[in-house]
NUTIBA-522391 format. One record per residue: x, y, z of N, C-alpha, C, O in turn. Coordinates in steps of 0.05 Angstrom, whole numbers. Layout:
<rs>
@n.X:X | n.Y:Y | n.Z:Z | ca.X:X | ca.Y:Y | ca.Z:Z | c.X:X | c.Y:Y | c.Z:Z | o.X:X | o.Y:Y | o.Z:Z
...
</rs>
This chain:
<rs>
@n.X:-2276 | n.Y:1917 | n.Z:2555 | ca.X:-2287 | ca.Y:1894 | ca.Z:2546 | c.X:-2272 | c.Y:1869 | c.Z:2554 | o.X:-2248 | o.Y:1869 | o.Z:2554
@n.X:-2288 | n.Y:1848 | n.Z:2560 | ca.X:-2275 | ca.Y:1823 | ca.Z:2569 | c.X:-2262 | c.Y:1812 | c.Z:2547 | o.X:-2271 | o.Y:1813 | o.Z:2524
@n.X:-2236 | n.Y:1800 | n.Z:2554 | ca.X:-2217 | ca.Y:1791 | ca.Z:2534 | c.X:-2227 | c.Y:1767 | c.Z:2520 | o.X:-2221 | o.Y:1764 | o.Z:2497
@n.X:-2245 | n.Y:1749 | n.Z:2533 | ca.X:-2256 | ca.Y:1728 | ca.Z:2522 | c.X:-2278 | c.Y:1736 | c.Z:2500 | o.X:-2283 | o.Y:1723 | o.Z:2480
@n.X:-2289 | n.Y:1757 | n.Z:2505 | ca.X:-2309 | ca.Y:1766 | ca.Z:2484 | c.X:-2296 | c.Y:1777 | c.Z:2460 | o.X:-2309 | o.Y:1778 | o.Z:2440
@n.X:-2272 | n.Y:1787 | n.Z:2460 | ca.X:-2255 | ca.Y:1793 | ca.Z:2439 | c.X:-2242 | c.Y:1775 | c.Z:2423 | o.X:-2230 | o.Y:1782 | o.Z:2403
@n.X:-2243 | n.Y:1751 | n.Z:2431 | ca.X:-2230 | ca.Y:1727 | ca.Z:2416 | c.X:-2247 | c.Y:1719 | c.Z:2393 | o.X:-2271 | o.Y:1722 | o.Z:2392
@n.X:-2232 | n.Y:1709 | n.Z:2372 | ca.X:-2246 | ca.Y:1693 | ca.Z:2346 | c.X:-2263 | c.Y:1673 | c.Z:2357 | o.X:-2260 | o.Y:1666 | o.Z:2380
@n.X:-2281 | n.Y:1663 | n.Z:2342 | ca.X:-2298 | ca.Y:1638 | ca.Z:2349 | c.X:-2281 | c.Y:1617 | c.Z:2358 | o.X:-2261 | o.Y:1611 | o.Z:2345
@n.X:-2290 | n.Y:1603 | n.Z:2379 | ca.X:-2274 | ca.Y:1578 | ca.Z:2388 | c.X:-2294 | c.Y:1562 | c.Z:2401 | o.X:-2315 | o.Y:1573 | o.Z:2408
@n.X:-2289 | n.Y:1536 | n.Z:2405 | ca.X:-2302 | ca.Y:1516 | ca.Z:2418 | c.X:-2300 | c.Y:1519 | c.Z:2450 | o.X:-2279 | o.Y:1513 | o.Z:2461
@n.X:-2320 | n.Y:1528 | n.Z:2463 | ca.X:-2317 | ca.Y:1534 | ca.Z:2488 | c.X:-2311 | c.Y:1508 | c.Z:2509 | o.X:-2302 | o.Y:1513 | o.Z:2532
@n.X:-2315 | n.Y:1486 | n.Z:2500 | ca.X:-2308 | ca.Y:1462 | ca.Z:2512 | c.X:-2281 | c.Y:1450 | c.Z:2507 | o.X:-2275 | o.Y:1429 | o.Z:2517
@n.X:-2265 | n.Y:1464 | n.Z:2491 | ca.X:-2236 | ca.Y:1454 | ca.Z:2485 | c.X:-2218 | c.Y:1474 | c.Z:2491 | o.X:-2218 | o.Y:1497 | o.Z:2482
@n.X:-2202 | n.Y:1465 | n.Z:2506 | ca.X:-2178 | ca.Y:1481 | ca.Z:2515 | c.X:-2159 | c.Y:1487 | c.Z:2490 | o.X:-2149 | o.Y:1509 | o.Z:2486
@n.X:-2153 | n.Y:1467 | n.Z:2473 | ca.X:-2139 | ca.Y:1476 | ca.Z:2449 | c.X:-2150 | c.Y:1491 | c.Z:2430 | o.X:-2134 | o.Y:1504 | o.Z:2415
@n.X:-2177 | n.Y:1493 | n.Z:2427 | ca.X:-2191 | ca.Y:1512 | ca.Z:2413 | c.X:-2186 | c.Y:1542 | c.Z:2425 | o.X:-2181 | o.Y:1562 | o.Z:2410
@n.X:-2189 | n.Y:1543 | n.Z:2449 | ca.X:-2186 | ca.Y:1565 | ca.Z:2461 | c.X:-2156 | c.Y:1578 | c.Z:2458 | o.X:-2151 | o.Y:1601 | o.Z:2451
@n.X:-2138 | n.Y:1559 | n.Z:2464 | ca.X:-2109 | ca.Y:1569 | ca.Z:2458 | c.X:-2103 | c.Y:1578 | c.Z:2431 | o.X:-2087 | o.Y:1596 | o.Z:2427
@n.X:-2117 | n.Y:1564 | n.Z:2410 | ca.X:-2118 | ca.Y:1573 | ca.Z:2384 | c.X:-2129 | c.Y:1599 | c.Z:2378 | o.X:-2119 | o.Y:1613 | o.Z:2360
@n.X:-2150 | n.Y:1606 | n.Z:2391 | ca.X:-2161 | ca.Y:1631 | ca.Z:2388 | c.X:-2141 | c.Y:1653 | c.Z:2402 | o.X:-2135 | o.Y:1673 | o.Z:2390
@n.X:-2133 | n.Y:1648 | n.Z:2425 | ca.X:-2117 | ca.Y:1670 | ca.Z:2434 | c.X:-2088 | c.Y:1672 | c.Z:2418 | o.X:-2075 | o.Y:1693 | o.Z:2422
@n.X:-2079 | n.Y:1653 | n.Z:2400 | ca.X:-2056 | ca.Y:1655 | ca.Z:2388 | c.X:-2065 | c.Y:1670 | c.Z:2361 | o.X:-2048 | o.Y:1682 | o.Z:2348
@n.X:-2090 | n.Y:1670 | n.Z:2354 | ca.X:-2096 | ca.Y:1684 | ca.Z:2330 | c.X:-2105 | c.Y:1713 | c.Z:2337 | o.X:-2105 | o.Y:1729 | o.Z:2319
@n.X:-2110 | n.Y:1719 | n.Z:2359 | ca.X:-2125 | ca.Y:1748 | ca.Z:2367 | c.X:-2108 | c.Y:1769 | c.Z:2354 | o.X:-2119 | o.Y:1788 | o.Z:2342
@n.X:-2079 | n.Y:1767 | n.Z:2355 | ca.X:-2065 | ca.Y:1792 | ca.Z:2345 | c.X:-2066 | c.Y:1794 | c.Z:2311 | o.X:-2059 | o.Y:1814 | o.Z:2299
@n.X:-2074 | n.Y:1774 | n.Z:2299 | ca.X:-2075 | ca.Y:1772 | ca.Z:2275 | c.X:-2102 | c.Y:1779 | c.Z:2260 | o.X:-2102 | o.Y:1781 | o.Z:2235
@n.X:-2123 | n.Y:1781 | n.Z:2276 | ca.X:-2152 | ca.Y:1781 | ca.Z:2267 | c.X:-2155 | c.Y:1802 | c.Z:2247 | o.X:-2161 | o.Y:1798 | o.Z:2224
@n.X:-2150 | n.Y:1826 | n.Z:2257 | ca.X:-2155 | ca.Y:1852 | ca.Z:2241 | c.X:-2144 | c.Y:1849 | c.Z:2213 | o.X:-2157 | o.Y:1854 | o.Z:2192
@n.X:-2118 | n.Y:1840 | n.Z:2213 | ca.X:-2104 | ca.Y:1836 | ca.Z:2188 | c.X:-2113 | c.Y:1817 | c.Z:2168 | o.X:-2113 | o.Y:1822 | o.Z:2144
@n.X:-2123 | n.Y:1792 | n.Z:2179 | ca.X:-2135 | ca.Y:1772 | ca.Z:2163 | c.X:-2163 | c.Y:1779 | c.Z:2152 | o.X:-2170 | o.Y:1772 | o.Z:2130
@n.X:-2179 | n.Y:1794 | n.Z:2169 | ca.X:-2204 | ca.Y:1803 | ca.Z:2161 | c.X:-2203 | c.Y:1820 | c.Z:2138 | o.X:-2218 | o.Y:1818 | o.Z:2119
@n.X:-2182 | n.Y:1840 | n.Z:2141 | ca.X:-2178 | ca.Y:1859 | ca.Z:2121 | c.X:-2169 | c.Y:1843 | c.Z:2093 | o.X:-2180 | o.Y:1848 | o.Z:2072
@n.X:-2150 | n.Y:1826 | n.Z:2095 | ca.X:-2141 | ca.Y:1809 | ca.Z:2072 | c.X:-2164 | c.Y:1797 | c.Z:2058 | o.X:-2165 | o.Y:1801 | o.Z:2033
@n.X:-2184 | n.Y:1782 | n.Z:2072 | ca.X:-2205 | ca.Y:1767 | ca.Z:2061 | c.X:-2226 | c.Y:1788 | c.Z:2048 | o.X:-2238 | o.Y:1783 | o.Z:2027
@n.X:-2230 | n.Y:1812 | n.Z:2062 | ca.X:-2244 | ca.Y:1831 | ca.Z:2046 | c.X:-2233 | c.Y:1840 | c.Z:2019 | o.X:-2246 | o.Y:1841 | o.Z:1999
@n.X:-2205 | n.Y:1847 | n.Z:2021 | ca.X:-2192 | ca.Y:1853 | ca.Z:1997 | c.X:-2194 | c.Y:1833 | c.Z:1974 | o.X:-2198 | o.Y:1841 | o.Z:1951
@n.X:-2191 | n.Y:1806 | n.Z:1981 | ca.X:-2192 | ca.Y:1787 | ca.Z:1962 | c.X:-2221 | c.Y:1786 | c.Z:1950 | o.X:-2224 | o.Y:1786 | o.Z:1925
@n.X:-2241 | n.Y:1787 | n.Z:1967 | ca.X:-2266 | ca.Y:1787 | ca.Z:1957 | c.X:-2272 | c.Y:1811 | c.Z:1938 | o.X:-2283 | o.Y:1808 | o.Z:1916
@n.X:-2265 | n.Y:1835 | n.Z:1947 | ca.X:-2268 | ca.Y:1858 | ca.Z:1930 | c.X:-2256 | c.Y:1857 | c.Z:1902 | o.X:-2266 | o.Y:1868 | o.Z:1882
@n.X:-2230 | n.Y:1843 | n.Z:1902 | ca.X:-2215 | ca.Y:1842 | ca.Z:1874 | c.X:-2223 | c.Y:1815 | c.Z:1861 | o.X:-2209 | o.Y:1807 | o.Z:1842
@n.X:-2243 | n.Y:1802 | n.Z:1870 | ca.X:-2246 | ca.Y:1775 | ca.Z:1859 | c.X:-2260 | c.Y:1775 | c.Z:1832 | o.X:-2265 | o.Y:1753 | o.Z:1821
@n.X:-2267 | n.Y:1798 | n.Z:1822 | ca.X:-2282 | ca.Y:1797 | ca.Z:1794 | c.X:-2261 | c.Y:1784 | c.Z:1775 | o.X:-2239 | o.Y:1796 | o.Z:1773
@n.X:-2264 | n.Y:1762 | n.Z:1763 | ca.X:-2247 | ca.Y:1754 | ca.Z:1744 | c.X:-2260 | c.Y:1750 | c.Z:1717 | o.X:-2280 | o.Y:1736 | o.Z:1714
@n.X:-2251 | n.Y:1761 | n.Z:1701 | ca.X:-2261 | ca.Y:1761 | ca.Z:1675 | c.X:-2245 | c.Y:1739 | c.Z:1653 | o.X:-2223 | o.Y:1743 | o.Z:1643
@n.X:-2260 | n.Y:1716 | n.Z:1649 | ca.X:-2247 | ca.Y:1696 | ca.Z:1635 | c.X:-2264 | c.Y:1687 | c.Z:1615 | o.X:-2285 | o.Y:1675 | o.Z:1621
@n.X:-2256 | n.Y:1694 | n.Z:1589 | ca.X:-2275 | ca.Y:1687 | ca.Z:1568 | c.X:-2303 | c.Y:1694 | c.Z:1568 | o.X:-2321 | o.Y:1680 | o.Z:1560
@n.X:-2306 | n.Y:1718 | n.Z:1579 | ca.X:-2331 | ca.Y:1731 | ca.Z:1577 | c.X:-2346 | c.Y:1721 | c.Z:1605 | o.X:-2368 | o.Y:1731 | o.Z:1611
@n.X:-2335 | n.Y:1702 | n.Z:1622 | ca.X:-2350 | ca.Y:1693 | ca.Z:1647 | c.X:-2340 | c.Y:1710 | c.Z:1670 | o.X:-2316 | o.Y:1717 | o.Z:1673
@n.X:-2359 | n.Y:1716 | n.Z:1688 | ca.X:-2354 | ca.Y:1731 | ca.Z:1710 | c.X:-2356 | c.Y:1715 | c.Z:1736 | o.X:-2377 | o.Y:1704 | o.Z:1743
@n.X:-2335 | n.Y:1713 | n.Z:1750 | ca.X:-2339 | ca.Y:1698 | ca.Z:1776 | c.X:-2330 | c.Y:1719 | c.Z:1798 | o.X:-2308 | o.Y:1730 | o.Z:1800
@n.X:-2351 | n.Y:1723 | n.Z:1815 | ca.X:-2346 | ca.Y:1738 | ca.Z:1839 | c.X:-2346 | c.Y:1722 | c.Z:1864 | o.X:-2360 | o.Y:1702 | o.Z:1865
@n.X:-2330 | n.Y:1729 | n.Z:1886 | ca.X:-2329 | ca.Y:1720 | ca.Z:1910 | c.X:-2309 | c.Y:1699 | c.Z:1914 | o.X:-2292 | o.Y:1693 | o.Z:1897
@n.X:-2312 | n.Y:1688 | n.Z:1941 | ca.X:-2293 | ca.Y:1663 | ca.Z:1945 | c.X:-2309 | c.Y:1646 | c.Z:1961 | o.X:-2329 | o.Y:1655 | o.Z:1973
@n.X:-2301 | n.Y:1620 | n.Z:1962 | ca.X:-2314 | ca.Y:1599 | ca.Z:1979 | c.X:-2292 | c.Y:1599 | c.Z:2003 | o.X:-2271 | o.Y:1611 | o.Z:2003
@n.X:-2302 | n.Y:1583 | n.Z:2024 | ca.X:-2288 | ca.Y:1578 | ca.Z:2048 | c.X:-2263 | c.Y:1561 | c.Z:2039 | o.X:-2240 | o.Y:1567 | o.Z:2046
@n.X:-2270 | n.Y:1541 | n.Z:2024 | ca.X:-2247 | ca.Y:1525 | ca.Z:2013 | c.X:-2226 | c.Y:1544 | c.Z:2002 | o.X:-2203 | o.Y:1543 | o.Z:2011
@n.X:-2231 | n.Y:1561 | n.Z:1983 | ca.X:-2213 | ca.Y:1574 | ca.Z:1968 | c.X:-2198 | c.Y:1592 | c.Z:1988 | o.X:-2174 | o.Y:1596 | o.Z:1984
@n.X:-2210 | n.Y:1603 | n.Z:2008 | ca.X:-2199 | ca.Y:1624 | ca.Z:2026 | c.X:-2179 | c.Y:1605 | c.Z:2044 | o.X:-2156 | o.Y:1613 | o.Z:2048
@n.X:-2187 | n.Y:1582 | n.Z:2054 | ca.X:-2168 | ca.Y:1564 | ca.Z:2068 | c.X:-2141 | c.Y:1557 | c.Z:2052 | o.X:-2118 | o.Y:1559 | o.Z:2061
@n.X:-2149 | n.Y:1551 | n.Z:2027 | ca.X:-2125 | ca.Y:1547 | ca.Z:2008 | c.X:-2106 | c.Y:1572 | c.Z:2003 | o.X:-2082 | o.Y:1569 | o.Z:2003
@n.X:-2118 | n.Y:1596 | n.Z:2000 | ca.X:-2105 | ca.Y:1619 | ca.Z:1998 | c.X:-2087 | c.Y:1627 | c.Z:2025 | o.X:-2063 | o.Y:1635 | o.Z:2024
@n.X:-2100 | n.Y:1624 | n.Z:2046 | ca.X:-2087 | ca.Y:1632 | ca.Z:2070 | c.X:-2070 | c.Y:1607 | c.Z:2079 | o.X:-2052 | o.Y:1611 | o.Z:2095
@n.X:-2074 | n.Y:1584 | n.Z:2073 | ca.X:-2061 | ca.Y:1560 | ca.Z:2083 | c.X:-2065 | c.Y:1557 | c.Z:2111 | o.X:-2047 | o.Y:1547 | o.Z:2126
@n.X:-2090 | n.Y:1564 | n.Z:2121 | ca.X:-2098 | ca.Y:1558 | ca.Z:2148 | c.X:-2127 | c.Y:1556 | c.Z:2152 | o.X:-2142 | o.Y:1569 | o.Z:2138
@n.X:-2137 | n.Y:1539 | n.Z:2170 | ca.X:-2169 | ca.Y:1535 | ca.Z:2174 | c.X:-2178 | c.Y:1562 | c.Z:2186 | o.X:-2202 | o.Y:1567 | o.Z:2184
@n.X:-2162 | n.Y:1579 | n.Z:2198 | ca.X:-2171 | ca.Y:1606 | ca.Z:2212 | c.X:-2186 | c.Y:1621 | c.Z:2192 | o.X:-2202 | o.Y:1639 | o.Z:2200
@n.X:-2183 | n.Y:1617 | n.Z:2167 | ca.X:-2197 | ca.Y:1636 | ca.Z:2145 | c.X:-2229 | c.Y:1633 | c.Z:2150 | o.X:-2243 | o.Y:1653 | o.Z:2149
@n.X:-2239 | n.Y:1609 | n.Z:2154 | ca.X:-2266 | ca.Y:1606 | ca.Z:2158 | c.X:-2277 | c.Y:1620 | c.Z:2180 | o.X:-2296 | o.Y:1634 | o.Z:2175
@n.X:-2269 | n.Y:1619 | n.Z:2205 | ca.X:-2279 | ca.Y:1634 | ca.Z:2227 | c.X:-2274 | c.Y:1665 | c.Z:2222 | o.X:-2288 | o.Y:1681 | o.Z:2234
@n.X:-2259 | n.Y:1673 | n.Z:2207 | ca.X:-2254 | ca.Y:1702 | ca.Z:2198 | c.X:-2277 | c.Y:1710 | c.Z:2181 | o.X:-2289 | o.Y:1731 | o.Z:2184
@n.X:-2281 | n.Y:1692 | n.Z:2163 | ca.X:-2305 | ca.Y:1697 | ca.Z:2143 | c.X:-2332 | c.Y:1697 | c.Z:2158 | o.X:-2349 | o.Y:1715 | o.Z:2154
@n.X:-2335 | n.Y:1679 | n.Z:2174 | ca.X:-2358 | ca.Y:1681 | ca.Z:2189 | c.X:-2361 | c.Y:1706 | c.Z:2206 | o.X:-2383 | o.Y:1716 | o.Z:2209
@n.X:-2343 | n.Y:1716 | n.Z:2216 | ca.X:-2344 | ca.Y:1743 | ca.Z:2230 | c.X:-2352 | c.Y:1767 | c.Z:2213 | o.X:-2367 | o.Y:1785 | o.Z:2221
@n.X:-2337 | n.Y:1766 | n.Z:2188 | ca.X:-2344 | ca.Y:1787 | ca.Z:2168 | c.X:-2375 | c.Y:1785 | c.Z:2161 | o.X:-2387 | o.Y:1806 | o.Z:2156
@n.X:-2389 | n.Y:1758 | n.Z:2161 | ca.X:-2415 | ca.Y:1757 | ca.Z:2154 | c.X:-2431 | c.Y:1769 | c.Z:2178 | o.X:-2449 | o.Y:1785 | o.Z:2175
@n.X:-2422 | n.Y:1759 | n.Z:2203 | ca.X:-2437 | ca.Y:1772 | ca.Z:2226 | c.X:-2433 | c.Y:1804 | c.Z:2231 | o.X:-2447 | o.Y:1816 | o.Z:2247
@n.X:-2413 | n.Y:1816 | n.Z:2215 | ca.X:-2412 | ca.Y:1845 | ca.Z:2216 | c.X:-2426 | c.Y:1856 | c.Z:2192 | o.X:-2426 | o.Y:1880 | o.Z:2187
@n.X:-2437 | n.Y:1838 | n.Z:2177 | ca.X:-2455 | ca.Y:1850 | ca.Z:2156 | c.X:-2436 | c.Y:1862 | c.Z:2131 | o.X:-2443 | o.Y:1881 | o.Z:2117
@n.X:-2413 | n.Y:1849 | n.Z:2128 | ca.X:-2395 | ca.Y:1860 | ca.Z:2107 | c.X:-2396 | c.Y:1841 | c.Z:2083 | o.X:-2394 | o.Y:1849 | o.Z:2060
@n.X:-2400 | n.Y:1816 | n.Z:2091 | ca.X:-2400 | ca.Y:1791 | ca.Z:2070 | c.X:-2431 | c.Y:1780 | c.Z:2071 | o.X:-2445 | o.Y:1781 | o.Z:2091
@n.X:-2438 | n.Y:1769 | n.Z:2048 | ca.X:-2466 | ca.Y:1754 | ca.Z:2047 | c.X:-2459 | c.Y:1731 | c.Z:2026 | o.X:-2440 | o.Y:1731 | o.Z:2010
@n.X:-2479 | n.Y:1708 | n.Z:2031 | ca.X:-2482 | ca.Y:1686 | ca.Z:2012 | c.X:-2492 | c.Y:1699 | c.Z:1985 | o.X:-2511 | o.Y:1714 | o.Z:1983
@n.X:-2476 | n.Y:1691 | n.Z:1964 | ca.X:-2485 | ca.Y:1700 | ca.Z:1938 | c.X:-2506 | c.Y:1690 | c.Z:1927 | o.X:-2516 | o.Y:1700 | o.Z:1907
@n.X:-2515 | n.Y:1665 | n.Z:1938 | ca.X:-2534 | ca.Y:1645 | ca.Z:1927 | c.X:-2523 | c.Y:1627 | c.Z:1903 | o.X:-2537 | o.Y:1611 | o.Z:1891
@n.X:-2497 | n.Y:1630 | n.Z:1897 | ca.X:-2483 | ca.Y:1612 | ca.Z:1883 | c.X:-2465 | c.Y:1594 | c.Z:1895 | o.X:-2456 | o.Y:1598 | o.Z:1917
@n.X:-2459 | n.Y:1573 | n.Z:1881 | ca.X:-2438 | ca.Y:1551 | ca.Z:1897 | c.X:-2420 | c.Y:1547 | c.Z:1873 | o.X:-2426 | o.Y:1551 | o.Z:1850
@n.X:-2395 | n.Y:1538 | n.Z:1881 | ca.X:-2374 | ca.Y:1527 | ca.Z:1868 | c.X:-2362 | c.Y:1502 | c.Z:1882 | o.X:-2362 | o.Y:1499 | o.Z:1906
@n.X:-2351 | n.Y:1484 | n.Z:1864 | ca.X:-2342 | ca.Y:1460 | ca.Z:1875 | c.X:-2314 | c.Y:1460 | c.Z:1890 | o.X:-2294 | o.Y:1472 | o.Z:1881
@n.X:-2314 | n.Y:1447 | n.Z:1912 | ca.X:-2285 | ca.Y:1451 | ca.Z:1929 | c.X:-2270 | c.Y:1430 | c.Z:1917 | o.X:-2278 | o.Y:1418 | o.Z:1897
@n.X:-2246 | n.Y:1425 | n.Z:1931 | ca.X:-2225 | ca.Y:1406 | ca.Z:1923 | c.X:-2235 | c.Y:1380 | c.Z:1920 | o.X:-2226 | o.Y:1365 | o.Z:1903
@n.X:-2258 | n.Y:1372 | n.Z:1938 | ca.X:-2266 | ca.Y:1344 | ca.Z:1940 | c.X:-2291 | c.Y:1343 | c.Z:1923 | o.X:-2305 | o.Y:1323 | o.Z:1926
@n.X:-2298 | n.Y:1361 | n.Z:1907 | ca.X:-2321 | ca.Y:1361 | ca.Z:1889 | c.X:-2346 | c.Y:1369 | c.Z:1903 | o.X:-2365 | o.Y:1374 | o.Z:1888
@n.X:-2349 | n.Y:1371 | n.Z:1926 | ca.X:-2372 | ca.Y:1381 | ca.Z:1940 | c.X:-2377 | c.Y:1411 | c.Z:1932 | o.X:-2358 | o.Y:1426 | o.Z:1925
@n.X:-2404 | n.Y:1421 | n.Z:1933 | ca.X:-2413 | ca.Y:1447 | ca.Z:1929 | c.X:-2409 | c.Y:1464 | c.Z:1957 | o.X:-2415 | o.Y:1456 | o.Z:1979
@n.X:-2396 | n.Y:1489 | n.Z:1950 | ca.X:-2391 | ca.Y:1504 | ca.Z:1973 | c.X:-2408 | c.Y:1533 | c.Z:1963 | o.X:-2414 | o.Y:1539 | o.Z:1940
@n.X:-2412 | n.Y:1547 | n.Z:1983 | ca.X:-2422 | ca.Y:1575 | ca.Z:1982 | c.X:-2404 | c.Y:1594 | c.Z:1976 | o.X:-2383 | o.Y:1598 | o.Z:1988
@n.X:-2413 | n.Y:1607 | n.Z:1953 | ca.X:-2395 | ca.Y:1633 | ca.Z:1945 | c.X:-2400 | c.Y:1656 | c.Z:1962 | o.X:-2423 | o.Y:1664 | o.Z:1963
@n.X:-2382 | n.Y:1669 | n.Z:1975 | ca.X:-2386 | ca.Y:1695 | ca.Z:1994 | c.X:-2377 | c.Y:1717 | c.Z:1978 | o.X:-2356 | o.Y:1717 | o.Z:1965
@n.X:-2396 | n.Y:1741 | n.Z:1979 | ca.X:-2388 | ca.Y:1765 | ca.Z:1965 | c.X:-2396 | c.Y:1788 | c.Z:1985 | o.X:-2408 | o.Y:1784 | o.Z:2006
@n.X:-2387 | n.Y:1811 | n.Z:1976 | ca.X:-2391 | ca.Y:1833 | ca.Z:1992 | c.X:-2420 | c.Y:1840 | c.Z:1994 | o.X:-2434 | o.Y:1832 | o.Z:1975
@n.X:-2431 | n.Y:1854 | n.Z:2015 | ca.X:-2459 | ca.Y:1859 | ca.Z:2017 | c.X:-2464 | c.Y:1886 | c.Z:2001 | o.X:-2487 | o.Y:1895 | o.Z:1999
</rs>
């Protein structure tokens, strides 16, 4: 398989984006697995309320890297995650999609 085809998503017009994708390549499988584990374990029972899934903002905070969003996108493309139809507020107060297992 072509090495570029195996890269995480990147902006094809940007050399720095390609360099970032190349630097992330060895970590992809591990981060995708960690995201799936977080979402699998995300059922939180708090005073009878059930919250499932994670938003991109929550994943970015958890991993302390913007790379979490492209990994979540790949998991959606692979059919492992889906939009829950719910939203939660981000740190800036905007609504964000909550992603759950398919």
